[in-house]
MARLUMVO-116378 format. One record per atom (N, C-alpha, C): x, y, z; residue in one letter. Coordinates in steps of 0.001 Angstrom, whole numbers, plus 500000, padded with zeros to 6 digits. Atoms other than C-alpha are relative to their C-alpha. Layout:
XYZA...
***
This chain:
499567499265498829M073773467127517520M499656499165501229M500208500812498809S074151465418520859S499024500687500954S500927499453499001A071711465874523722A500689501058500848A499258499026499191A074405467674525713A500175501321499248A499837498786500801A075010470129522862A498680500751499881A501314499347500067R071272470806522495R499676500700501315R500261499418498677Q070987471420526243Q500857501243500206Q499101498850499877R073989473752526170R499465501190499197R500580498928500833R072431475747523297R498748500576500645R501230499528499351A069121475927525171A500334500898501191A499596499161498851R070847477286528310R500564501329499532R499440498754500539E072799479831526263E498895500915499482E501122499224500533R069592480933524545R499218500652501147R500738499441498859R067779481370527887R500781501132500660R499174498941499392R070691483377529328R499979501270499165R500025498856500908A070536485645526275A498599500602499883A501357499487500058G066799486169526810G499276499639498720G500608500426501260R065882484302523647R499201498716500211R500789501230499953M063422481502522967M499728499510498588M500439500580501255V062384479169520195V498490499867500114V501457500061499973A058693479460519322A499496499260498769A500635500705501109A056720477034517206A498751500791499635A501112499181500459V054290479070515131V499426499359498740V500634500569501183E051775477626512682E499658501133499039E500194498953501001I051708479667509475I499502499390498701I500314500408501362D050338479484505966D501301500148499220D498658499962500595E053577478562504216E500053500827498721E499972499306501283L052746479836500741L499835501509500170L500241498568499784E051344483184501899E501178500660500711E498884499443499245T054192483703504348T501224500159499111T498844499936500895V056883482907501779V499822501130498993V500248498918500955E055270485218499240E500186501373500648E499866498728499285T055095488020501819T501456500299500313T498581499799499694L058717487506502861L500775500411498753L499339499646501258I059817487683499221I499653501432499619I500444498653500362E057733490798498512E500606501068500911E499451499044499036A059073492483501654A501530500071499952A498557499961500137G062664491716500681G500769499218501056G499333500788498958Y063414489330503553Y500458498634499503Y499675501318500519L063679486207501397L500175500089498486L499787500056501450A065146485669497937A499087498931499417A500912500947500635A062763483925495563A500647498629499804A499314501283500211R065395481252494895R500026499145501274R499991500726498729N065162480287498598N498601499662500497N501394500189499603A061370479867498619A499705498608500549A500227501364499505E061669476136499335E501055499567501013E498930500287499043D064633476331501719D499516500350501411D500586499782498672R063209475868505219R500912500822500910R499074499235499155A066335477214506935A500000501474499596A500036498616500475A066245480344504766A498693500683500396A501299499450499593I062543480835505511I500022500328501491I499906499766498558E063175480484509247E500879501216500299E499113498852499795A066052482970509043A499304501302499608A500722498805500442A063878485428507111A498934500396501012A501002499701498981L061104485141509699L500651500601501246L499285499452498844S063613485751512494S500419501441499747S499582498647500369E064936488807510664E498804500962500011E501208499174500019L061406490137510131L499539500307501422L500416499773498612L060497489674513804L500958500951500720L499024499091499394A063727491385514884A499767501430499529A500279498664500532A062880494317512605A498747500585500641A501221499523499344L059387494559514116L500273500433501435L499653499641498624V060806494577517635V500789501304500018V499197498780500069A063353497241516681A499128501209499663A500919498928500362L060607499339515085L499181500436501207L500776499701498799D058523499106518254D500854500742501022D499105499339499047Q061527500102520386Q500317501423499541Q499734498656500527D062260503080518104D498819500927500242D501191499189499797E058671504294518422E499833500389501463E500112499724498565G058911504127522211G500940501069500496G499008499006499567E061801506577522336E499510501403499782E
***
């Protein structure tokens, strides 16, 4: 991806109120938890993109849960 495309994606993300966060995790424990919670298929346990997507989905669910409780 070109620098211009990365910059464009970053601007679009900021406009949408989103951010990329680097978070240090215990990979094995996190993957096991994601599988047990149903966010990640066991066959994708070594697929970094799938793990990242599962973490994003889990965080979105937590935010939605918090918003539901506030109503």
